[in-house]
PyMOL Python script that loads the backbone (N, CA, C, O; Angstrom):
from pymol import cmd

cmd.read_pdbstr("""\
ATOM      1  N   MET A   1      29.170 -42.883   3.863  1.00  0.00           N
ATOM      2  CA  MET A   1      28.203 -41.596   4.098  1.00  0.00           C
ATOM      3  C   MET A   1      27.373 -41.789   2.818  1.00  0.00           C
ATOM      4  O   MET A   1      27.751 -41.576   1.666  1.00  0.00           O
ATOM      5  N   GLN A   2      26.270 -42.194   3.198  1.00  0.00           N
ATOM      6  CA  GLN A   2      25.259 -41.712   1.717  1.00  0.00           C
ATOM      7  C   GLN A   2      25.042 -40.457   1.249  1.00  0.00           C
ATOM      8  O   GLN A   2      24.595 -39.592   2.002  1.00  0.00           O
ATOM      9  N   LYS A   3      25.421 -40.126  -0.457  1.00  0.00           N
ATOM     10  CA  LYS A   3      24.876 -38.866  -0.227  1.00  0.00           C
ATOM     11  C   LYS A   3      23.658 -38.916  -0.671  1.00  0.00           C
ATOM     12  O   LYS A   3      23.033 -39.818  -1.228  1.00  0.00           O
ATOM     13  N   GLN A   4      23.292 -37.507  -0.269  1.00  0.00           N
ATOM     14  CA  GLN A   4      20.890 -37.257  -0.111  1.00  0.00           C
ATOM     15  C   GLN A   4      21.152 -36.194  -0.747  1.00  0.00           C
ATOM     16  O   GLN A   4      22.193 -35.541  -0.685  1.00  0.00           O
ATOM     17  N   VAL A   5      19.780 -35.888  -1.676  1.00  0.00           N
ATOM     18  CA  VAL A   5      19.717 -34.408  -1.785  1.00  0.00           C
ATOM     19  C   VAL A   5      18.808 -33.509  -0.839  1.00  0.00           C
ATOM     20  O   VAL A   5      17.735 -33.926  -0.403  1.00  0.00           O
ATOM     21  N   GLN A   6      19.330 -32.200  -0.542  1.00  0.00           N
ATOM     22  CA  GLN A   6      19.117 -31.631   0.641  1.00  0.00           C
ATOM     23  C   GLN A   6      17.958 -30.739   0.058  1.00  0.00           C
ATOM     24  O   GLN A   6      16.867 -30.470   0.563  1.00  0.00           O
ATOM     25  N   THR A   7      18.441 -30.400  -1.011  1.00  0.00           N
ATOM     26  CA  THR A   7      17.866 -28.970  -1.365  1.00  0.00           C
ATOM     27  C   THR A   7      16.206 -29.947  -1.819  1.00  0.00           C
ATOM     28  O   THR A   7      15.327 -29.089  -1.896  1.00  0.00           O
ATOM     29  N   ALA A   8      15.693 -31.150  -2.065  1.00  0.00           N
ATOM     30  CA  ALA A   8      14.520 -31.508  -2.245  1.00  0.00           C
ATOM     31  C   ALA A   8      14.378 -32.078  -0.448  1.00  0.00           C
ATOM     32  O   ALA A   8      15.284 -32.670   0.139  1.00  0.00           O
ATOM     33  N   PRO A   9      12.929 -31.691   0.210  1.00  0.00           N
ATOM     34  CA  PRO A   9      12.905 -31.464   0.968  1.00  0.00           C
ATOM     35  C   PRO A   9      11.627 -33.026   0.737  1.00  0.00           C
ATOM     36  O   PRO A   9      10.810 -33.168  -0.173  1.00  0.00           O
ATOM     37  N   SER A  10      11.890 -33.936   1.885  1.00  0.00           N
ATOM     38  CA  SER A  10      11.183 -35.356   2.095  1.00  0.00           C
ATOM     39  C   SER A  10       9.881 -35.039   1.845  1.00  0.00           C
ATOM     40  O   SER A  10       9.229 -35.894   1.246  1.00  0.00           O
ATOM     41  N   LYS A  11       9.144 -33.657   2.266  1.00  0.00           N
ATOM     42  CA  LYS A  11       7.714 -33.483   2.100  1.00  0.00           C
ATOM     43  C   LYS A  11       7.465 -32.542   1.248  1.00  0.00           C
ATOM     44  O   LYS A  11       8.400 -31.762   1.429  1.00  0.00           O
ATOM     45  N   PRO A  12       6.706 -32.047   0.311  1.00  0.00           N
ATOM     46  CA  PRO A  12       7.130 -31.054  -0.194  1.00  0.00           C
ATOM     47  C   PRO A  12       5.572 -30.660   0.178  1.00  0.00           C
ATOM     48  O   PRO A  12       4.488 -31.223   0.327  1.00  0.00           O
ATOM     49  N   ILE A  13       6.140 -29.342   0.233  1.00  0.00           N
ATOM     50  CA  ILE A  13       5.122 -27.590   1.209  1.00  0.00           C
ATOM     51  C   ILE A  13       4.594 -27.859  -0.646  1.00  0.00           C
ATOM     52  O   ILE A  13       5.012 -28.082  -1.782  1.00  0.00           O
ATOM     53  N   PRO A  14       3.516 -27.651   0.097  1.00  0.00           N
ATOM     54  CA  PRO A  14       2.035 -27.222  -0.306  1.00  0.00           C
ATOM     55  C   PRO A  14       2.289 -25.812  -1.480  1.00  0.00           C
ATOM     56  O   PRO A  14       3.029 -24.837  -1.345  1.00  0.00           O
ATOM     57  N   GLN A  15       1.508 -26.118  -2.442  1.00  0.00           N
ATOM     58  CA  GLN A  15       1.805 -24.324  -2.807  1.00  0.00           C
ATOM     59  C   GLN A  15       0.666 -23.142  -1.988  1.00  0.00           C
ATOM     60  O   GLN A  15       0.910 -21.936  -1.948  1.00  0.00           O
ATOM     61  N   HIS A  16       0.094 -23.433  -1.708  1.00  0.00           N
ATOM     62  CA  HIS A  16      -1.383 -22.135  -0.786  1.00  0.00           C
ATOM     63  C   HIS A  16       0.261 -21.886   0.463  1.00  0.00           C
ATOM     64  O   HIS A  16       0.961 -21.012   0.974  1.00  0.00           O
ATOM     65  N   VAL A  17       0.188 -22.506   0.424  1.00  0.00           N
ATOM     66  CA  VAL A  17       1.753 -22.442   2.045  1.00  0.00           C
ATOM     67  C   VAL A  17       2.905 -21.552   1.349  1.00  0.00           C
ATOM     68  O   VAL A  17       2.966 -20.437   1.868  1.00  0.00           O
ATOM     69  N   VAL A  18       3.696 -21.727   0.462  1.00  0.00           N
ATOM     70  CA  VAL A  18       4.548 -21.164  -0.126  1.00  0.00           C
ATOM     71  C   VAL A  18       4.009 -19.547  -0.110  1.00  0.00           C
ATOM     72  O   VAL A  18       4.415 -18.666   0.649  1.00  0.00           O
ATOM     73  N   GLU A  19       3.216 -19.449  -0.924  1.00  0.00           N
ATOM     74  CA  GLU A  19       2.573 -18.314  -1.646  1.00  0.00           C
ATOM     75  C   GLU A  19       2.178 -17.459  -0.303  1.00  0.00           C
ATOM     76  O   GLU A  19       2.097 -16.263  -0.584  1.00  0.00           O
ATOM     77  N   ARG A  20       1.912 -17.734   1.060  1.00  0.00           N
ATOM     78  CA  ARG A  20       1.494 -17.132   2.406  1.00  0.00           C
ATOM     79  C   ARG A  20       2.703 -16.792   2.454  1.00  0.00           C
ATOM     80  O   ARG A  20       3.048 -15.612   2.519  1.00  0.00           O
ATOM     81  N   MET A  21       3.655 -17.951   2.426  1.00  0.00           N
ATOM     82  CA  MET A  21       5.136 -17.205   3.395  1.00  0.00           C
ATOM     83  C   MET A  21       5.606 -16.129   2.380  1.00  0.00           C
ATOM     84  O   MET A  21       5.978 -15.071   2.888  1.00  0.00           O
ATOM     85  N   GLU A  22       5.654 -16.233   0.945  1.00  0.00           N
ATOM     86  CA  GLU A  22       5.762 -14.986   0.723  1.00  0.00           C
ATOM     87  C   GLU A  22       5.523 -13.630   0.549  1.00  0.00           C
ATOM     88  O   GLU A  22       6.221 -12.628   0.393  1.00  0.00           O
ATOM     89  N   SER A  23       3.965 -13.963   0.642  1.00  0.00           N
ATOM     90  CA  SER A  23       3.229 -12.685   0.604  1.00  0.00           C
ATOM     91  C   SER A  23       3.535 -12.053   2.130  1.00  0.00           C
ATOM     92  O   SER A  23       3.537 -10.830   2.271  1.00  0.00           O
ATOM     93  N   GLU A  24       3.810 -12.997   3.330  1.00  0.00           N
ATOM     94  CA  GLU A  24       4.202 -12.230   4.538  1.00  0.00           C
ATOM     95  C   GLU A  24       5.411 -12.204   4.402  1.00  0.00           C
ATOM     96  O   GLU A  24       5.745 -11.445   5.312  1.00  0.00           O
ATOM     97  N   TRP A  25       6.715 -12.644   3.665  1.00  0.00           N
ATOM     98  CA  TRP A  25       7.860 -11.745   3.738  1.00  0.00           C
ATOM     99  C   TRP A  25       7.597 -10.464   3.269  1.00  0.00           C
ATOM    100  O   TRP A  25       7.913  -9.432   3.862  1.00  0.00           O
ATOM    101  N   LYS A  26       6.960 -10.535   2.095  1.00  0.00           N
ATOM    102  CA  LYS A  26       7.177  -9.131   0.952  1.00  0.00           C
ATOM    103  C   LYS A  26       6.367  -8.450   2.349  1.00  0.00           C
ATOM    104  O   LYS A  26       7.150  -7.779   3.021  1.00  0.00           O
ATOM    105  N   GLN A  27       5.034  -8.498   2.873  1.00  0.00           N
ATOM    106  CA  GLN A  27       4.418  -7.196   3.890  1.00  0.00           C
ATOM    107  C   GLN A  27       5.334  -7.036   4.796  1.00  0.00           C
ATOM    108  O   GLN A  27       5.397  -5.826   5.015  1.00  0.00           O
ATOM    109  N   MET A  28       6.425  -7.861   5.740  1.00  0.00           N
ATOM    110  CA  MET A  28       7.329  -7.825   6.488  1.00  0.00           C
ATOM    111  C   MET A  28       8.295  -6.650   6.161  1.00  0.00           C
ATOM    112  O   MET A  28       8.497  -5.729   6.953  1.00  0.00           O
ATOM    113  N   ARG A  29       9.137  -6.794   4.385  1.00  0.00           N
ATOM    114  CA  ARG A  29       9.872  -6.129   4.157  1.00  0.00           C
ATOM    115  C   ARG A  29       9.679  -4.703   3.809  1.00  0.00           C
ATOM    116  O   ARG A  29      10.428  -3.743   3.990  1.00  0.00           O
ATOM    117  N   ASP A  30       8.369  -4.792   3.206  1.00  0.00           N
ATOM    118  CA  ASP A  30       7.495  -3.290   3.026  1.00  0.00           C
ATOM    119  C   ASP A  30       7.100  -2.505   4.295  1.00  0.00           C
ATOM    120  O   ASP A  30       7.151  -1.286   4.453  1.00  0.00           O
ATOM    121  N   SER A  31       6.655  -3.548   5.257  1.00  0.00           N
ATOM    122  CA  SER A  31       6.435  -2.284   6.680  1.00  0.00           C
ATOM    123  C   SER A  31       8.180  -2.356   7.182  1.00  0.00           C
ATOM    124  O   SER A  31       8.366  -1.236   7.657  1.00  0.00           O
ATOM    125  N   ALA A  32       9.180  -2.949   7.263  1.00  0.00           N
ATOM    126  CA  ALA A  32      10.093  -2.938   7.644  1.00  0.00           C
ATOM    127  C   ALA A  32      10.704  -0.792   7.791  1.00  0.00           C
ATOM    128  O   ALA A  32      10.967  -0.419   6.648  1.00  0.00           O
ATOM    129  N   PRO A  33      10.777  -0.374   8.161  1.00  0.00           N
ATOM    130  CA  PRO A  33      11.762   0.724   8.122  1.00  0.00           C
ATOM    131  C   PRO A  33      12.896   0.718   6.812  1.00  0.00           C
ATOM    132  O   PRO A  33      13.699  -0.211   6.726  1.00  0.00           O
ATOM    133  N   PRO A  34      12.887   1.536   6.077  1.00  0.00           N
ATOM    134  CA  PRO A  34      14.399   1.180   4.937  1.00  0.00           C
ATOM    135  C   PRO A  34      15.998   1.305   6.013  1.00  0.00           C
ATOM    136  O   PRO A  34      17.037   0.721   5.703  1.00  0.00           O
ATOM    137  N   LYS A  35      15.834   2.243   7.349  1.00  0.00           N
ATOM    138  CA  LYS A  35      16.943   2.377   7.894  1.00  0.00           C
ATOM    139  C   LYS A  35      16.896   1.669   9.359  1.00  0.00           C
ATOM    140  O   LYS A  35      15.890   1.856  10.042  1.00  0.00           O
ATOM    141  N   PRO A  36      17.764   1.007   9.771  1.00  0.00           N
ATOM    142  CA  PRO A  36      17.651   0.433  11.161  1.00  0.00           C
ATOM    143  C   PRO A  36      17.253   1.548  12.543  1.00  0.00           C
ATOM    144  O   PRO A  36      18.137   2.322  12.911  1.00  0.00           O
ATOM    145  N   ALA A  37      16.197   1.555  13.089  1.00  0.00           N
ATOM    146  CA  ALA A  37      16.081   2.550  14.400  1.00  0.00           C
ATOM    147  C   ALA A  37      17.112   2.473  14.815  1.00  0.00           C
ATOM    148  O   ALA A  37      17.892   1.521  14.831  1.00  0.00           O
ATOM    149  N   GLY A  38      17.239   3.935  15.356  1.00  0.00           N
ATOM    150  CA  GLY A  38      18.813   4.632  15.911  1.00  0.00           C
ATOM    151  C   GLY A  38      18.947   3.972  17.554  1.00  0.00           C
ATOM    152  O   GLY A  38      17.973   3.333  17.954  1.00  0.00           O
ATOM    153  N   PRO A  39      19.904   4.100  18.298  1.00  0.00           N
ATOM    154  CA  PRO A  39      20.235   3.829  19.374  1.00  0.00           C
ATOM    155  C   PRO A  39      19.615   3.929  20.161  1.00  0.00           C
ATOM    156  O   PRO A  39      19.043   4.993  20.400  1.00  0.00           O
ATOM    157  N   ARG A  40      19.485   2.904  20.851  1.00  0.00           N
ATOM    158  CA  ARG A  40      18.317   2.814  22.941  1.00  0.00           C
ATOM    159  C   ARG A  40      17.947   3.839  23.647  1.00  0.00           C
ATOM    160  O   ARG A  40      17.350   3.673  24.711  1.00  0.00           O
TER     161      ARG A  40
END
""", "prot")
cmd.dss("prot")
cmd.show_as("cartoon", "prot")
cmd.util.cbc("prot")
cmd.orient("prot")
């Protein structure tokens, strides 16, 4: 078995894509309620 570095992607992700993903995650966390919804 060959030891490969899995932390580094084969294709680097463009910076704008990373920034967009981070902004979307931040919006999701901000919009999400602090407590989970009650039982249905």
